[in-house]
ZADRENTI-704522 format. One record per residue (C-alpha): residue in one letter; x, y, z. Coordinates in steps of 0.2 Angstrom, whole numbers, plus 5000, padded with zeros to 4 digits. Layout:
! ZADRENTI-704522
AXYZ...
//
This chain:
! ZADRENTI-704522
M529951924562A529152004547A529052194545T528052264531V527552444525A526552494510R527752624505H529452534505K530652474492H531352324501V530952214516H532452144525V532051994537S533351914548H533351804563D534451704574Y534251554585H534851524603S533951374609A532151384603Q531651384585S530751534577K529751544561V529751694550V528151744543A528051894531K526451984529Q525952124517Y524752254522T523852384512S523852514526S525152644524E525152684543V525352514552V526852404554E526752234561D527952114567D527551924570Y528551814582H527951634580H528551504593K528551324587Q529451234601E528451144615T528751264629R528051424637I528551594633Q528951694648G528951864640V529351944623V530452104624R530552214609Y531952334604K532252474592D534052484587G534552394603V533452504614S531952434623I530352504616D529252594628L527552514626S526652634637S526652754622M525052764612K526152744596Y526452554599N525152414601V525552244606Q524452094604D524651904609N523551784600V523851594602G525751604600I525751754588H526551914595N526152074585L526952244586E525952374577I526652554574A525252674571K525552824560C527252764553E528552904550T530352914544D530952924562D530252744563T531652674551A532652554562Q533052374566Y531752304577T532152154587A530952034597V531751924611A530751784618G531251704635F530851524639R530751444656E532051314652E532751324635G533451494636H532851634624S532551654605S532651814595S532151874578F532452044570A531952144554W532452304546L531052424543P531452544529Y530252694526T530552754508I529552804493P528752654485M529752584470L528852424467P527052384465E526152324480I526052134483K524352074482Y524051904492T522751794486K521251794498I520851614504N519151584512I519051434524T517351374529F517251224541L516151094535E516350964549T517151004566F517550914582G516550934598S516950914617V517650744621F517450664638G518650514639T519550404651E521450374654G522050254641D520750294627T521150344610V520450514605T520350594588L519950774584A519550804565A518950944555T518550954536M518351124527N518051204511I519551304504S519251434491P520151444480N520951274483L522751294476A523951154478N525451264481L524451384493Q523751274506P523351344523E524351284538A523451184551Q524051234569W523451144584F523551214602R523151144619D522751294631D523651414619H525151294619R525751244602L525751054599S526850954587D527050774583S527750674598K527450504606W525850564614V525150674599K524950634581I524450764568D523950724550S523450864538G522950854520R521950954507G520351004515E520550914532T521650894547K521650774561L522450764579T522550594588L522950564606P523450374605H523450354624L522350484633N523050544649K522550684662D524050784655D523050794639E521550874646G521251054641V520451164627Y521051114610T521051244596L521351224577R521951374568M521951364549V523251504545T523251594528K524151744522R522651854525G521951784541D521451624549A519951514554V519851454572H518851314580S519051254598A518351114610F518651044627V519450874630S519150794647C520050644654A519450554669D520450434680G520450254674P519950114686P521050114701P522149964705I521449954722P519650024725G519650184734S521450224729P521850394722G522050444704A523750464697P524750624698M525150724682D526250854674I527950784679K529250914677I531150894679H532151044686D533951084689A534650924681N536550904686R537850774686D537150664699Y535450734704V533850804697I532350884705V530650814701S528950904703W527150864699K525350914702P524250814714P522650724708N520850774712T520150674726T518250714724T517750544730E519350464736G520150484753P521550624756I523250594749I524550554763G526150554751Y526950504735F528250384728V529450444715D530150304703R531550314690C532050214675E533650224664T533250244646G533450084636T532849974651E531149944659N531749924677W530850054688V531750094704Q530850184719C531850334724N531150364741D530950234755S529450334764P528150434756I528450614754K527050744757I527450884745C527450884726K529350904724Y530750794727P532650804724V533250634717P535150604721G536250464716L536150474697F537650414686E538450554676G538050534657H536550424660S534750464655Y533250434665Y531350434665F530350484680R528550444686V527550474702R526250374712A525050444725I524550354741N523050364752S522350254766K521650134753G523250104743I524350164729S523750244713K524350204696P525950284690S525850454681R526350474663M528250454663S529250614660D530350654645P532050584646I533350684655A535250664655A536250684671L537550804664D538550944670P537651104664T539251194662E540051064652F539951164636E540751314644R542351224645L542551184627H543851264617A544051274598I545851274590K546051334572L547151224562G546951324546G545751304532K544051234538L544751114551D544451154570V544951044585V543751054599T544451014616Y544251064635H545251204642D546151094654D546750984640V547751124632E549051154645D549551104662E550251244674K550251134689K549351264699V548151264713P546451334707G545851494712S544351524724P542651524717S541651684717K539851744716L539151604726H537251614728A535651504730P534551514714E533251394722T532751354740D531551234747R531051164764T532451044766Y533751084752V534651234744V535351234726L537051324726S537851404711W539551484709K540751554696P542351454695A544051544695P544951554678Y545951384676H546851314662G547751164670R547550984665A547350924682P545450894686V544651014697W543350974710Y542451074724Y542051054742I540451134749E540351194768K538851244777C538651334794L537151374804A536951554805E537751634821T538651474826G540251494816A540351304815W540851254797Q540451084791R540951004775V539450934765N540250824752T541750744760Q541450574751V540850634734P541850774726V540850894715R541450924697S540151054692P539951234699R538151194704Y537651084719A536051044729V536351034748F535050914755D534450864773L534351044780A533251094794E531651174789G531551364792K533351384798Q534651504791Y536251444784L537851514777F538851424763R540551434755V541451334742L543351274740A544051224723A545351084723N546450984712M547950864714Y549051004719G547951074733S546451174738S546051354736E545451474749A543651464753S542551584744E541651724752P540151654763T538451684756E537251794765P536151694777I535051584767Q533451524775T532551364770Q530651384767E529451344781L527951224778R526551354776G525151234773V523851214759P523051364752S521451434761A519751394753P519251494737G517951624740Q516251644733V515851534718V514651604704A513951514690T513251594674R512451514658E513351494642T512651354631D511351214633T512651094639S513951214648L514051344662V515351464666I516051454684Q517051604692W517651614710A518651724721E520451684724P521051614741K521651744753E523151634757P523751564741N525351484748N526151454731L524551414722I524651294708G522851294702Y521051234706Y519951084705I518051114701D516750994707V515050984700G513450904708V511550904704K510551004716G509850914730S511050764729N512650734738D513550654723W515050754717A516050734701S517650814695A517350944682N519250944678H520550824681K522050934679P522351084689H521551244681K522651404683S521351544681N519851574692K518651554678F518151384670V516851324658V516051164664Q515551054649G514450904646L513050964657T511250904655T510051034647G508651084660E509551004675T510051114690Y511851104696V512851174711F514751194711R516251204723V518051234721Q519751184729A521351264728I523051164726N524851194730E526251064732L525651014749G523950964743L522151024742S521251164752D519551144760E518151154748S517351324745Q515551364749E514351294736S513751404722S511951454720P510951324710L510851364692S509951274678V510651234661K509651324648A509451284629A510751354618L510451504607T509451474592I508951574576P507451684578S505751644571A505051734557P504451914557Y502651944553D501252074549I502152184536A501252344535L501352494523L501452654532A501752784518C502052794499D502552934488G502452844471E504352804471S504652734488M503652634502V503952644520L503752474528N503552414546W503352234553K503252144570R504652074578P504851884579V503851794593H505351694598S507051774598G508051614601G508851674617S509751824609P509051994604V508552004586A509552154581E509652144562Y508352134548Y508452104529I507152134516N506752054500K505552114486R504752054471R503452114459H501752034461G501651884450E503551854449H504451714458T506151794460W506551884476R507852024476E508752094491V508252274496N509652304508I511452234510P511952314527P510752254540I509252364546K509352394565E507552464566R505852384561L505552534550F506252554532K506052654517V506152554501E506652664487H506852654468L505152584465S504152604449A502552704451G500952604449A501852444451V501252314463Y502552244475E502752104488F503952104502M504751974514V505852004530Y507151904539G507751924557G509551894562S510351874580L511951804587A511351634582G511151674564L509851724551G508051664555A506651604544P505851724532S504151804535A502651764524P502551874509S501652034513K500052084505A500252164487F500552344489Q500252464474C501552604472D500352744471A500752914480W499652944495T498653104494M497153074506P497053224519E496853104534P498353034543G499052864539P499052714551A499952714568Y501152564571D502152474584M500752444597T501452384614F500452344630C500852364648E500052374665I498852224660R497552204674D495952114676D494852264669S496152374660V497652384649V498852524644V499152534625E500652624618W501052664599K502052764587A501452914577P501052884559V502352914546Y501052994534T500253144543G499053194530A498553374525S498753444543P499553404559I498953264570T497853324583G497453164593Y497152974593F495652854595V495952684602D494752544597F494652374605A493652214601K493552034608K494651914599G493751844584S492451974584D492252114570E491252224583W492452364587H492252484602C493052654604S493852674621N493952864620E492552914607S492153074616H493853144615A495453104606V497053084617S498453204612H499853084618R500352914612Y499652804626H497952774633K497252664647V495752564641T494652524655G492952424657L493652254651E493052084656A494351984667G495051834657V494351894640S495551904625Y495552074616V496352144600F496652334598R496952464585V497352644584R496752784572A497552954571A496553104568N496853284561S495753424556E495153324541G494553174552A495153004558G496352914546K496652734542P496752614557S498352524562L498452334559A497552244573S498652194588N499052024594P497751964606V497952024624V497151934639A496452054652K497151964667A498452034679V500051944682E499951834697G500651924712A500752094703Q500952244714E500652424711M501952564712T502152664729C502552844731T503352894748V504553014756D506152944763K506152984782E508053014782S508453104767G506853184762D506953114744I505353074735I505352894730L504352794718S504652614722F504052454713E504352274718S504252144704C503351984706Q504451904693I506351924689T507651834679E509551854677S509251954661S507852064668H508052254670F506852394675V506352524662W505752684670K504652804659K503852974662F502252994651Y502752824644K504452894637E506052814644I506952924656T508652964650D508953134657F509653124674S510353304675K509053344689E509853204699I508553084696V509252914702I508752734697K509252614711T508852424709E509152294721G508552124718S506752124713T506452304719S506852464709K506652644714L506552804705I507252934717F507053124716K508453204724H507953384721P506053374718D505053524711Q503453564702G504253494686D504053324693V502153314690G501653174678C501352994675F502852884679S502852694674V504052554675A504152394665V505252234669T505952154654N506051964651T504451934662D502651904658G502352094656V502652144674S502352334674A501552474684S501252664685H500852804696E500352984692I500953124703H499653264703A500053444708E499053424724E499953264729L501653344724E501353494735K501053374750L502553274746L503653434744A503053494761K503453334769S505153324761Y505553504767G505053454784I506253304784R507653404776H507353554787P506653484804V506053594818I506353564836P504653554845L504553664860K503553634876T503753824881Q504453974872L505854084878A505454154895Y506454234909K506554224928I507554324940L508854244951E509754304966R510854454964G509754514951R510354404937M509254364922C508954184917F508254154900W507553984897L506453874886Q505953684886A506053574871E505053414868H506753324867I508553354863S510053254862S511753264870A512453344853V511253494854T512053664851Y511253834854K511654024853F510854164862F510654344855A510154514862N509654634848N510454524835K512154524844E512754354851L512954344869S514454264876A514254114887T515854134896D516054194914P515154294922N513754234910H513254044909A512353934897S511753754901H510553614895N509753464902V509453314890E508253234901T507053384904G507453474887I507753634897I509053754889E509553904900F510654064898V511054164914L511454344910D512454424924H512154604921F510354654916T510354844914E509454984906D510454944890S509754774889E508054824883G507554744866T507354564859F508154414866T508254254854V508954084856Q509453974840I509553784843E510353654832D510153464835G510753364821K509853414806A508453484817R508353674821G507353784832Q507153964837S506254064850S506254254854L505654354869V505354544867L505654654883I505254824879G504254964887D503254924903D503754734902F505554784902K505354914916A504454784926A505854654923L507254784927A506354844943D506254664949A508054624945E508654784953H507654744969Q508354574969R510054644967S509854764981E509054634993Y510554524989I511754664994R510754705009V510454535015K512054435009E513354575010G512754705023P512254685042H510554625046F509554545060S509054365057E507954375072F507354545079L507354595097S506054505107V505554485126H505654315133V505054295151G505654145160D504754035173D505654125186C504954285180S506654335172V506554445156A507754425142L507854535126V508454425112C508754455093K509854395079C510754495066S511854465051H512954615052A513154725068S512854895060L510954855062F509954895077G508454825086L507154895097V506254825112H504954895124L505054835143S503654845155A503754865173G504254705182H505554635194G507054525192V508554515182Y508454565164C509654505150F509554575132I510154445120M510354465101Q510854325088V512154395076E512454315059N513754345046L514954415058K516654485053K518254525063E517854705063T516054685069A515554795084L513954805094H513254965101W511754965114F510655115115K509355165128D508255305122D509555345108V510855365122E512255235120I512555125135S513955015140P513654835143E514254765160G515354645152P516354615135D515354565119N515454375115L515154365097A515854185094S514054115095G513254255086A512054295100C512154455109K511654485127L511254635137P510954585155I509954705167S510154655185L508554745191V507154805180M506154945187I504855055181S506155185176H506755055163K505355075152H506155135137T506555085119D508255005116
//
């Protein structure tokens, strides 16, 4: 680590080593507010994480005070605005997967400067020759070389060449050779293998920075030993090495054209021999295998072979050698001081012999579990005897209580052991006993239930695959991660030409991220891609194919600018303008540089050091009366383009003419068969008075005969539609600005424009959205590219103010300008242009009359009215109740409504009642009490979604009196008919065939009476009445000439008919009853 501050007296740097090596790099910075510490890792391993401490306390990196950066193995900590409180010892601790951890610390003082600031020599490195992407095959020899210019080239201050593969620092080994000298460096892969595939980066590191270059190295499978057999596995790793076993893992090969893999064989070989022994009798299906039966103290190599239905692959690259040793061996070492500098190192159990039984182990746990095995680890009890100690492991299926010893035949010497042959997905308990020649200890505490892993299957297929362009030979592929990763290892990417079924592997080693650059493609060819996910069980299903994408040419430098124009001159400076390069090279031309010279001279001089962003520049510090020439360069991401041709000779004399200077920057849009819209920028020199308008001239290409498009009147704005053109004819245009003194100098003639509409061009449409009521200008482009975007303008000025909630919405080839709150201020000419097309554009002018109609339609949609078939009316129901009703054209089941009488809401609860019928559209309200106080206006308000409706009925004066009288009549009739006595049939005389006479009537309540007149006759008479609505208390009374008479028998009211029999009718009976 290095810590530096511009205001310090001393820099204290210290570091220690645990297992990995650290390199201390000191840097001096001129900034007085930044502190940087570098941790540089040189060992060939992956850093799992770097933790930083300040005086032993972990630094809170969430604070804005600290900034952490990780750049290809360099870890930086920046402290912004350093203060005296930052004086401390800073420590960086890096953890590694296998080797342990490494730390480095530095003391950061913050004092008044006592020594002069150290100035490092700036060394500039320019690569002269670099390496490109390499596509090799297994077994090839590949060399990556670079030469460079080092300035100054000092023998004792040479830059350090650092090589990386996928951000992993490389060093000399059996498989990698690095050779660096003055001005060149070279990396050689003597026997290319799929493990070597990746992005190789060269960093030339100096005290003041570095120079970096990267390229991709691909390694395809070599010829298989049997046609159709798979490629070799790769990335062999050794885990959990112990006295008598190791665990080997690897990554599966890609099987783009081969059959699926059905298993693997693991081989081992003792170092110093060439005898490879197969470790497993039958193929294993997962990419991890525990290899038991090793000899303690022996070293081994391992390799793996894949198997499919066609045969066995070539073996993988063999692993690094690994020794079968007790990992706790060094913990039992003990050093004895003999005096002076002599120490004796021995084991604890060699020092003394207490002849005791060892204690019980503790802290038993399982640091690793798999489908069929569990790795156990425990802490031995303190023991100092000479008698060797060994361990017995016992297992028990959870909830069975049946303990079984695992290692009866083979005693375990180290406090770590792998228990194999377990059932997949089962729960086990484990315990350990320590033993020596004097006996066994008590069993340790059992572990918690430990479940072996279940076979979860391969990952699900990756999601959508998207390809984007990068260079003329490469494309960037991105995809969605699988929903079920299942211990994902990486991805394989396949590439195929569109329309063919031939797939090839884009990578031959699993790629970890979901983004990959496919190299080595053919420019102009169209490709599709698919992706497979990988875990230790194999490969997932293929993803869906990506959309086809063609490989376009790489970025190139732009062509030269042209047509340099003089726009103004004041005798000491000139304002210049020029046209942008015709060809941008695939990247926007964003920078310009100007050179000048006096007419007749040969030496060009730079005018500007910082680049010019606009195509308008004022060249100052010129000599009055001198004649100058100018030249312009354009620059893009690809570099500086070719220079323009020298301009005309411009004399530096101050302009004093009263007319305006020339307009500039003409552009064209809405090119049609008979018209074109011209746009331009206002002159820099306005003359003696303000500009009042512009004239637009046009001429056929190659002709000197100019015609003015608007000769009768100058346009006040800076755009104009030229009409009356001939279809297919090429025209040039120019613009003249005018003020009160007249028209000024014309602009330079434009590039030729052909009056021909783009094939398939459509016009803009203006509509009102039927749902929201928004006014929408919509345009569908007949051309579209990935880099195209729609530019909307009002009066041909780009719309940038969206405060009125004007929204631009683009989907595919259609773009819409949406007015959320339209008003009278939206009158105007709106246009749209589509970039990176052949001039696709259109416009639409919204006039005041059209806007009025649009606003009315919008209001109608946003405030819809429920159409009514009938207005509010009334009808009188029985009992004198008043029913107010209306009928709508249509209503939904969600309709709501309120009734009001004289602006007071009427309650729809009992005795009143409100209802509606969706099918008929009728809405009713029944008012139970309609009285003299009800005179006035009755109103109903209806809401159905966003639609609303209202209707009123005025009942005053004679109209109200008539309605009230009708209601009271109906109410009295109801009381009389339904609640009081009444005849349902009045008395009538019925003469039978036997000349009998019967008086018959029906009544509803027996307090009414009926009359009948009898004529003279003979026979028996019976008066009969039909009585309805009888009650228990009903009584019948018969009268003869108003004198009550008594019937001969009792009244029988059960049938409702009342009879008065008269046995003999005589003349004297002629009366009224």
